[in-house]
C-alpha positions as CSV (number, residue, x, y, z in Angstrom):
1,M,64.7,14.5,-126.3
2,R,67.7,13.0,-124.5
3,R,66.6,9.5,-125.6
4,S,66.3,10.7,-129.2
5,M,69.8,12.2,-129.2
6,Y,71.3,9.0,-127.7
7,W,69.6,6.9,-130.3
8,E,71.0,9.1,-133.1
9,S,74.5,8.4,-131.9
10,A,74.0,4.7,-131.0
11,S,72.3,3.9,-134.3
12,T,75.6,4.1,-136.1
13,Y,76.6,0.8,-134.3
14,F,73.8,-1.0,-136.0
15,D,74.6,0.6,-139.3
16,D,78.1,-0.8,-139.0
17,I,76.7,-4.3,-138.5
18,L,74.5,-4.0,-141.6
19,S,77.3,-2.5,-143.7
20,A,79.6,-5.4,-142.8
21,A,77.0,-8.0,-143.9
22,Y,76.1,-5.9,-147.0
23,G,79.5,-6.3,-148.6
24,G,80.4,-9.8,-147.5
25,Y,79.4,-13.5,-147.7
26,D,79.7,-14.5,-144.0
27,S,76.5,-16.2,-142.8
28,K,77.2,-15.2,-139.2
29,L,77.3,-11.5,-140.3
30,R,73.9,-12.0,-142.0
31,C,72.5,-13.5,-138.8
32,D,73.9,-10.6,-136.7
33,A,72.5,-8.1,-139.2
34,Y,69.0,-9.7,-139.1
35,D,69.1,-9.6,-135.2
36,A,70.2,-6.0,-135.4
37,L,67.2,-5.1,-137.5
38,L,64.8,-6.9,-135.1
39,F,66.3,-5.0,-132.2
40,S,66.8,-1.6,-133.7
41,K,63.8,-1.0,-135.9
42,G,61.4,1.1,-133.9
43,L,63.6,0.8,-130.8
44,L,63.0,4.4,-129.7
45,L,59.3,4.0,-130.4
46,N,58.9,0.6,-128.6
47,T,60.9,1.6,-125.5
48,S,58.9,4.8,-125.3
49,V,55.6,2.8,-125.4
50,A,57.0,0.4,-122.7
51,Y,58.2,3.3,-120.6
52,R,54.7,4.9,-120.5
53,E,53.0,1.5,-119.8
54,F,55.5,0.8,-117.0
55,I,54.7,4.1,-115.3
56,G,50.9,3.5,-115.7
57,K,51.2,0.1,-114.0
58,S,53.8,1.1,-111.4
59,G,51.3,2.2,-108.8
60,C,53.5,5.3,-108.2
61,A,51.1,8.3,-108.2
62,E,53.9,10.8,-108.2
63,A,55.4,9.4,-111.3
64,R,52.1,9.4,-113.1
65,R,51.6,13.1,-112.1
66,G,55.1,13.9,-113.4
67,L,54.3,12.1,-116.7
68,H,51.1,14.2,-117.0
69,V,53.2,17.4,-116.6
70,L,55.6,16.1,-119.2
71,D,52.8,15.4,-121.6
72,S,51.3,18.8,-121.2
73,L,54.6,20.5,-122.0
74,V,55.2,18.3,-125.0
75,A,51.6,18.8,-126.4
76,T,52.0,22.6,-126.3
77,G,55.4,22.6,-127.9
78,A,57.3,23.9,-124.8
79,D,61.0,24.7,-124.8
80,P,63.1,21.4,-125.1
81,R,64.9,22.3,-121.9
82,Q,61.6,22.4,-119.9
83,I,60.7,19.0,-121.5
84,D,64.0,17.4,-120.6
85,S,63.8,18.7,-117.1
86,A,60.3,17.3,-116.6
87,D,61.4,14.0,-118.2
88,M,64.4,13.7,-115.8
89,A,62.2,14.5,-112.9
90,V,60.1,11.4,-113.7
91,V,63.2,9.3,-114.0
92,R,64.4,10.5,-110.6
93,I,61.0,9.6,-109.0
94,L,61.2,6.1,-110.4
95,D,64.8,5.7,-109.2
96,E,64.0,6.9,-105.7
97,E,61.1,4.4,-105.5
98,G,63.4,1.6,-106.7
99,L,61.3,1.0,-109.8
100,R,63.1,-0.5,-112.8
101,M,61.7,-1.2,-116.2
102,P,62.0,-4.9,-117.3
103,P,64.3,-5.5,-120.3
104,V,62.9,-5.5,-123.8
105,R,62.0,-9.0,-124.9
106,E,64.7,-10.4,-127.1
107,V,63.6,-11.8,-130.5
108,R,66.2,-13.5,-132.7
109,W,66.2,-14.3,-136.3
110,Q,65.6,-18.0,-135.5
111,D,62.4,-17.1,-133.7
112,V,61.1,-15.4,-136.8
113,R,62.2,-18.4,-139.0
114,D,60.4,-20.8,-136.7
115,A,57.2,-18.7,-136.7
116,L,57.0,-18.8,-140.5
117,G,54.8,-21.3,-142.3
118,K,56.3,-23.9,-144.6
119,D,56.1,-21.7,-147.7
120,D,56.3,-18.2,-146.1
121,L,59.0,-15.6,-146.8
122,A,60.0,-12.8,-144.4
123,I,61.8,-9.7,-145.7
124,E,63.6,-7.0,-143.7
125,F,64.4,-4.0,-145.9
126,F,67.0,-1.6,-144.6
127,R,68.7,1.6,-145.6
128,L,72.4,2.3,-144.8
129,N,73.7,5.7,-143.9
130,D,75.5,5.8,-147.3
131,G,72.1,5.7,-149.0
132,N,72.3,2.1,-150.2
133,Y,69.3,-0.2,-149.7
134,G,69.3,-3.9,-149.0
135,A,67.1,-6.7,-147.9
136,L,67.5,-9.7,-145.6
137,L,65.4,-12.7,-146.6
138,L,64.3,-15.6,-144.3
139,R,62.4,-18.8,-144.9
140,K,61.6,-21.8,-142.7
141,G,64.4,-24.3,-142.6
142,W,67.2,-21.9,-143.7
143,K,70.4,-22.0,-141.8
144,S,70.9,-18.3,-142.1
145,P,69.2,-15.3,-143.7
146,K,70.1,-14.4,-147.3
147,M,71.3,-10.9,-148.3
148,V,70.1,-9.0,-151.3
149,E,72.0,-5.8,-152.2
150,L,69.7,-3.3,-153.9
151,G,72.2,-0.5,-154.1
152,D,71.2,3.2,-154.4
153,S,67.7,3.3,-155.8
154,Y,68.5,6.0,-158.4
155,K,71.4,4.2,-159.8
156,I,69.4,1.0,-160.0
157,R,66.6,2.6,-161.9
158,R,69.1,4.2,-164.4
159,K,70.7,0.8,-164.9
160,V,67.3,-0.9,-165.4
161,F,66.1,1.8,-167.8
162,R,68.9,1.0,-170.3
163,S,67.7,-2.7,-170.5
164,Y,64.1,-1.5,-170.5
165,E,64.5,0.6,-173.6
166,S,65.6,-2.4,-175.7
167,E,63.1,-4.7,-174.1
168,F,59.9,-2.6,-174.2
169,I,60.2,0.5,-176.3
170,A,61.8,-1.3,-179.2
171,G,59.5,-4.3,-178.8
172,D,55.8,-5.0,-178.8
173,M,55.4,-6.3,-175.2
174,L,53.5,-3.2,-174.2
175,D,50.8,-1.5,-176.3
176,E,50.7,2.2,-176.8
177,H,48.4,2.8,-173.8
178,K,50.7,1.0,-171.4
179,R,53.7,3.0,-172.4
180,D,52.3,5.8,-170.2
181,S,55.2,7.4,-168.2
182,L,53.7,6.5,-164.9
183,L,53.4,2.9,-165.7
184,I,57.0,2.9,-167.1
185,D,58.1,4.4,-163.8
186,D,56.3,1.8,-161.7
187,I,57.7,-1.1,-163.8
188,L,61.2,0.3,-163.3
189,K,60.7,0.6,-159.5
190,S,59.2,-3.0,-159.4
191,K,62.2,-4.4,-161.3
192,A,64.6,-2.4,-159.1
193,I,63.1,-3.5,-155.8
194,W,61.7,-7.0,-156.4
195,G,63.9,-7.9,-159.3
196,R,63.3,-10.7,-161.8
197,G,65.9,-13.1,-160.2
198,I,66.7,-11.4,-156.9
199,I,64.1,-11.2,-154.2
200,M,61.3,-12.7,-156.3
201,R,63.3,-15.8,-156.8
202,H,62.6,-16.7,-153.2
203,F,58.9,-15.9,-153.3
204,P,56.6,-18.8,-152.4
205,L,54.5,-20.5,-155.1
206,K,51.4,-18.6,-155.8
207,D,48.6,-19.2,-153.2
208,E,50.9,-21.6,-151.2
209,G,52.6,-19.2,-148.9
210,R,52.7,-15.6,-147.6
211,V,55.3,-12.8,-147.9
212,F,55.8,-10.5,-144.9
213,F,58.0,-7.5,-145.4
214,S,59.1,-4.7,-143.1
215,P,59.9,-1.4,-145.0
216,D,62.6,1.1,-144.3
217,G,63.5,4.5,-145.7
218,I,61.4,5.6,-148.7
219,F,59.6,2.2,-148.7
220,H,57.6,3.5,-145.7
221,Q,55.8,5.8,-148.1
222,T,55.9,3.7,-151.2
223,G,53.3,1.1,-152.0
224,I,55.8,-1.4,-153.2
225,E,53.3,-4.3,-152.8
226,Y,51.1,-2.6,-155.5
227,L,53.8,-2.3,-158.1
228,P,53.4,-4.1,-161.4
229,L,54.5,-7.8,-161.4
230,Y,57.2,-8.3,-164.1
231,T,58.8,-11.6,-164.9
232,T,61.1,-12.8,-167.6
233,A,58.5,-15.4,-168.7
234,S,55.4,-13.2,-168.9
235,G,56.8,-9.7,-169.2
236,Y,54.0,-7.4,-167.8
237,D,50.5,-8.8,-167.9
238,G,48.7,-5.9,-166.1
239,S,48.7,-7.4,-162.7
240,T,50.5,-6.3,-159.5
241,V,52.6,-8.1,-157.0
242,L,49.6,-8.1,-154.6
243,D,47.4,-9.6,-157.3
244,N,49.6,-12.7,-157.5
245,Y,50.9,-13.2,-153.9
246,K,49.7,-12.9,-150.4
247,I,52.0,-10.1,-149.3
248,Y,51.7,-8.3,-146.0
249,R,53.4,-5.1,-144.7
250,V,54.5,-5.2,-141.1
251,S,56.5,-2.8,-138.9
252,S,59.0,-5.5,-138.1
253,T,59.0,-9.2,-138.8
254,R,59.4,-9.7,-135.1
255,E,55.6,-9.3,-135.1
256,L,55.3,-12.8,-136.6
257,V,56.5,-14.2,-133.3
258,E,53.3,-12.8,-131.6
259,T,50.4,-13.1,-134.0
260,G,46.7,-12.6,-133.1
261,G,43.8,-14.7,-134.2
262,S,40.8,-13.8,-136.3
263,D,38.1,-14.0,-133.6
264,V,36.0,-10.8,-133.6
265,S,33.7,-11.7,-130.7
266,G,34.0,-9.1,-127.9
267,L,35.7,-6.5,-130.1
268,S,34.6,-3.0,-129.2
269,A,34.9,0.2,-131.4
270,S,34.8,4.0,-131.3
271,I,33.8,5.5,-134.6
272,Y,33.9,9.1,-135.7
273,G,32.6,10.7,-138.9
274,G,30.4,13.4,-140.4
275,M,32.1,16.1,-138.4
276,M,30.7,19.6,-138.0
277,F,33.8,21.6,-138.5
278,N,32.4,25.0,-137.7
279,P,29.8,24.7,-134.9
280,S,28.8,27.5,-132.5
281,H,30.8,27.7,-129.3
282,G,27.6,26.9,-127.4
283,D,26.8,23.8,-129.4
284,L,30.3,22.5,-129.0
285,G,30.3,23.1,-125.3
286,Y,27.0,21.3,-124.9
287,A,28.2,18.3,-126.9
288,V,31.3,18.0,-124.8
289,S,29.3,18.2,-121.6
290,L,27.3,15.2,-122.6
291,L,30.4,13.0,-123.1
292,S,30.9,12.5,-119.4
293,Q,27.2,11.5,-118.9
294,T,27.1,8.5,-121.2
295,D,29.2,5.8,-122.9
296,S,26.6,5.3,-125.6
297,S,26.7,6.6,-129.1
298,L,26.1,10.3,-129.7
299,V,24.6,10.9,-133.1
300,D,23.8,14.4,-134.3
301,E,20.6,13.7,-136.3
302,F,19.9,17.4,-137.1
303,Y,23.3,18.0,-138.6
304,E,23.3,14.7,-140.5
305,E,20.1,15.8,-142.2
306,E,21.7,19.2,-143.0
307,L,24.9,17.6,-144.2
308,D,23.0,15.1,-146.4
309,A,21.1,17.9,-148.1
310,M,24.2,20.0,-148.9
311,Q,24.8,20.6,-152.6
312,D,28.3,20.2,-154.2
313,D,28.7,23.9,-154.9
314,L,28.1,24.7,-151.2
315,L,30.6,22.0,-150.2
316,D,33.2,23.3,-152.6
317,S,32.8,26.9,-151.3
318,L,33.6,25.7,-147.8
319,S,37.2,25.0,-148.7
320,R,40.3,25.1,-146.5
321,D,41.7,28.0,-148.6
322,G,39.7,30.5,-146.7
323,G,40.2,28.9,-143.3
324,Y,37.1,26.8,-143.7
325,I,37.2,23.0,-143.9
326,R,35.1,21.2,-146.4
327,P,32.3,19.1,-144.8
328,L,32.3,15.3,-145.7
329,P,28.7,14.1,-146.1
330,K,29.7,10.8,-147.6
331,T,31.5,9.8,-144.5
332,L,28.1,9.4,-142.8
333,R,27.2,6.3,-144.8
334,E,30.6,4.8,-144.1
335,V,30.6,5.3,-140.3
336,H,27.0,4.1,-139.9
337,E,27.7,0.9,-141.8
338,V,30.8,0.3,-139.8
339,D,28.8,0.8,-136.6
340,D,26.1,-1.6,-137.8
341,V,28.5,-4.4,-138.6
342,V,30.5,-4.0,-135.4
343,S,27.4,-3.8,-133.3
344,E,25.9,-7.0,-134.8
345,Y,29.1,-9.2,-135.0
346,G,31.4,-7.6,-132.4
347,S,30.5,-6.3,-129.0
348,Q,30.0,-2.7,-128.2
349,S,30.2,0.1,-130.8
350,R,30.2,3.9,-130.0
351,L,29.3,6.2,-132.9
352,Y,30.0,9.9,-132.8
353,T,28.8,12.2,-135.6
354,G,28.2,15.9,-136.2
355,V,29.1,18.2,-133.3
356,F,29.6,15.1,-131.1
357,A,32.6,13.9,-133.3
358,N,34.9,16.3,-131.5
359,E,38.4,16.1,-130.2
360,D,37.3,15.7,-126.6
361,A,35.2,12.7,-127.7
362,F,38.3,11.1,-129.3
363,K,40.5,11.7,-126.3
364,Q,37.9,10.5,-123.8
365,K,36.2,7.6,-125.5
366,T,39.0,5.7,-127.2
367,Y,40.7,4.2,-124.2
368,G,40.1,0.5,-123.9
369,Q,38.6,0.2,-127.4
370,H,39.8,-2.5,-129.8
371,I,38.9,-0.6,-133.0
372,I,39.2,3.1,-133.7
373,H,37.7,4.3,-136.9
374,V,38.0,8.0,-138.0
375,A,36.6,9.3,-141.3
376,T,37.7,12.9,-141.7
377,H,40.3,15.2,-143.2
378,G,44.0,14.4,-142.5
379,F,46.7,17.1,-142.8
380,Y,50.4,17.4,-143.2
381,V,52.1,20.8,-143.3
382,T,55.7,21.1,-144.5
383,A,58.3,22.7,-142.2
384,S,58.7,25.6,-144.5
385,D,55.0,26.4,-144.5
386,A,54.7,26.1,-140.7
387,L,58.0,27.8,-139.8
388,G,57.6,30.6,-142.4
389,G,54.7,32.0,-140.4
390,G,52.3,31.9,-143.3
391,H,50.0,29.3,-141.8
392,Q,47.4,30.8,-139.6
393,Y,47.1,27.9,-137.2
394,Y,50.8,27.6,-136.5
395,R,51.4,31.3,-136.3
396,A,48.7,31.6,-133.6
397,R,49.6,28.4,-131.6
398,F,53.4,28.3,-131.7
399,S,54.5,31.9,-131.6
400,H,55.9,31.2,-128.1
401,N,58.3,28.5,-129.5
402,P,58.4,28.3,-133.3
403,A,61.4,26.0,-133.1
404,A,59.1,23.3,-132.0
405,L,57.7,23.1,-135.5
406,S,60.9,21.5,-136.7
407,D,59.3,18.4,-135.2
408,P,56.9,16.9,-137.9
409,M,54.7,15.4,-135.1
410,Y,53.3,18.9,-134.6
411,R,52.7,19.3,-138.3
412,S,50.4,16.4,-139.1
413,G,47.1,15.3,-137.7
414,L,43.4,15.0,-138.0
415,H,40.5,17.5,-138.1
416,F,37.5,17.0,-135.7
417,S,34.4,19.0,-135.1
418,G,35.2,22.5,-134.2
419,A,38.5,22.6,-136.1
420,A,37.6,25.3,-138.7
421,P,38.0,28.4,-136.4
422,S,41.3,27.2,-134.9
423,W,42.6,26.2,-138.3
424,A,41.9,29.7,-139.4
425,G,44.0,31.1,-136.6
426,Y,41.3,32.1,-134.1
427,P,41.8,31.6,-130.4
428,D,41.1,28.3,-128.7
429,P,37.5,27.8,-127.4
430,D,37.5,28.4,-123.7
431,G,37.9,25.1,-121.8
432,L,37.5,23.0,-125.0
433,E,39.9,21.2,-127.4
434,D,40.5,23.1,-130.6
435,G,39.5,20.3,-132.9
436,V,42.9,20.0,-134.5
437,L,44.4,16.8,-133.2
438,T,48.1,16.7,-133.9
439,A,50.2,13.6,-134.2
440,K,52.1,14.8,-131.1
441,E,48.9,14.7,-129.1
442,V,48.0,11.3,-130.3
443,S,51.4,10.0,-129.3
444,L,50.7,11.0,-125.7
445,M,47.5,8.9,-125.5
446,N,47.1,5.3,-124.2
447,L,45.7,3.2,-127.1
448,S,47.4,0.0,-126.0
449,H,44.1,-1.9,-126.3
450,A,43.6,-0.9,-129.9
451,D,44.1,-3.8,-132.2
452,L,43.3,-1.7,-135.2
453,V,43.2,2.0,-136.1
454,V,41.5,3.0,-139.4
455,L,42.2,6.5,-140.6
456,S,39.8,7.0,-143.5
457,A,41.3,10.2,-144.8
458,C,43.7,11.6,-147.3
459,H,47.5,11.6,-146.7
460,T,47.4,10.0,-143.2
461,G,50.5,8.1,-144.1
462,A,52.5,11.3,-144.8
463,G,55.3,12.5,-142.6
464,E,59.1,12.7,-142.5
465,I,61.3,9.7,-142.7
466,S,64.0,9.1,-140.1
467,K,66.1,6.1,-138.9
468,D,63.3,5.2,-136.5
469,G,60.4,5.3,-139.0
470,V,58.0,7.9,-140.4
471,Y,57.4,10.8,-138.1
472,G,53.7,11.7,-138.4
473,L,50.4,9.9,-137.7
474,Q,52.0,6.5,-138.4
475,R,54.5,6.9,-135.6
476,A,51.9,8.7,-133.3
477,F,49.4,5.8,-133.3
478,K,52.2,3.2,-132.9
479,K,53.7,5.2,-130.0
480,A,50.2,5.3,-128.4
481,G,50.2,1.5,-128.6
482,A,48.0,0.7,-131.6
483,K,48.8,-2.8,-133.0
484,S,47.8,-2.2,-136.7
485,I,46.9,0.9,-138.7
486,I,45.1,1.4,-142.0
487,M,46.0,4.7,-143.6
488,S,46.4,6.4,-147.0
489,L,49.4,7.8,-148.8
490,W,47.3,9.7,-151.4
491,E,44.1,11.6,-152.1
492,V,41.2,9.2,-151.7
493,N,38.0,9.0,-153.7
494,D,34.9,9.2,-151.5
495,N,32.9,6.4,-153.1
496,A,36.0,4.2,-153.4
497,T,36.8,4.7,-149.8
498,Y,33.3,3.8,-148.7
499,L,33.4,0.6,-150.8
500,M,36.9,-0.3,-149.5
501,M,35.8,0.1,-145.8
502,S,32.5,-1.7,-146.4
503,S,34.3,-4.7,-147.9
504,F,37.0,-4.7,-145.2
505,Y,34.6,-4.8,-142.2
506,H,32.3,-7.3,-144.0
507,N,35.4,-9.6,-144.5
508,R,36.6,-9.1,-141.0
509,F,33.4,-9.4,-139.0
510,V,30.9,-11.3,-141.2
511,L,33.3,-13.7,-142.9
512,G,35.7,-13.9,-139.9
513,M,38.9,-13.2,-141.9
514,S,42.0,-12.0,-140.1
515,K,42.6,-8.2,-140.4
516,Y,45.4,-8.9,-142.9
517,E,43.3,-11.2,-145.1
518,A,40.3,-8.8,-144.8
519,F,42.4,-5.9,-146.0
520,V,44.0,-7.6,-149.0
521,S,40.6,-9.1,-150.0
522,A,39.0,-5.7,-149.8
523,Q,41.8,-4.2,-152.0
524,R,41.2,-6.9,-154.7
525,Q,37.5,-6.4,-154.6
526,L,37.9,-2.7,-155.0
527,R,40.2,-3.1,-158.0
528,N,37.5,-5.1,-159.8
529,I,35.4,-2.0,-159.7
530,Y,38.2,0.6,-160.1
531,P,41.0,-1.2,-162.2
């Protein structure tokens, strides 16, 4: 809490640096601005991760116990004063033991430039406090970054629309079908962000280089790499930016300084799917008791048969509207195939289905795993719904401190086996997790070994945007230490999701592509089936 408040006040310093570069032509200011973005983007998040890792490796048992107390208070939404008091107690313990965290590794714009390939482009998007957006561009050999002033997104779109009317509506460049309002909106956004002669002017030649971009503000929740490609020469030919360029989304371009390889040998995985959302208390307790007895897969064959036989009308009747959660039978095919591929080409794979795919299994069996794959329902509840007392789960769990629900990390998460009764507002099962894994709980885990987290569910990219990123599952898994995350911004089609995941893992493990290449290739393969 104290660190968050300090960062809120200190972040204005970095905004001043960016604002000075935004309105001027001084190359030194642009260099300072790029360095400011490399340092400040995710600063609160990265220092929090480093703090927890430092305590874990410190050898100080008292500090670890203090951190456990702190985590328990945070997970249950305790009063902020209690949380601050517990946090300061840990700091005092470290101080008394003479333990000091090492400084954050410094990465400068020159380091990013030197890490780029000959034809690569790095882009750092940013949003100023006044609402204006901009981008700093960097290529190998440049003596300083280049600044692109995007302005306020709404003003840009209005300006673009005036030129669009004469160019498209009055002309014949788009047929009647392609004048659909959604397509028009996407073309406007594409022109406003990428621009015909602004950012795209510095793009590499097709297939000869890569584009790495770090989003900010609304770009965190906008698939700008999937927008239509519009150029003066060709107009709009139906393709997207991604169709034409190797473009990759990263949290920060500082990641380019430390890149991993494509070797998959020795990679281990924990995989969860086909959850039994409404098991009996006895079945759930029995399943949890087995977790401590084995590190092998736990597959619920009886429930898998039952789930596979369920008819659509029954599935539809088990909706969340009445407190129930709709079962997901098609996730079984997905997780079994992922398990088969990882087991054959990786190292060790643990698969949990049915009643075994519970929250306890997730918390106990993910540590040390390189890949974490979860196929389930994701959720994001607005502040008004949670704070208004109309949501059963939040009314039952946070009546002691409803103010905690102003934090979006408590209002987003994933459903595991056993979640239905809790989600409907019933008391927690005695001695067991409630099956509703919040982003706040994820953020307190240690997933530092995880090279990749795959959240195969709807709306897992949702959350609230702040200066330090998106507060929700995105931030939670990053704070827990995950290196890369695959998640969804929208509702997802069951069959399309299966095909996407099948292609991705085949590309990654069988063909040996890097995780970035495997992902982009899977997207393109899917669009051939679902244009």
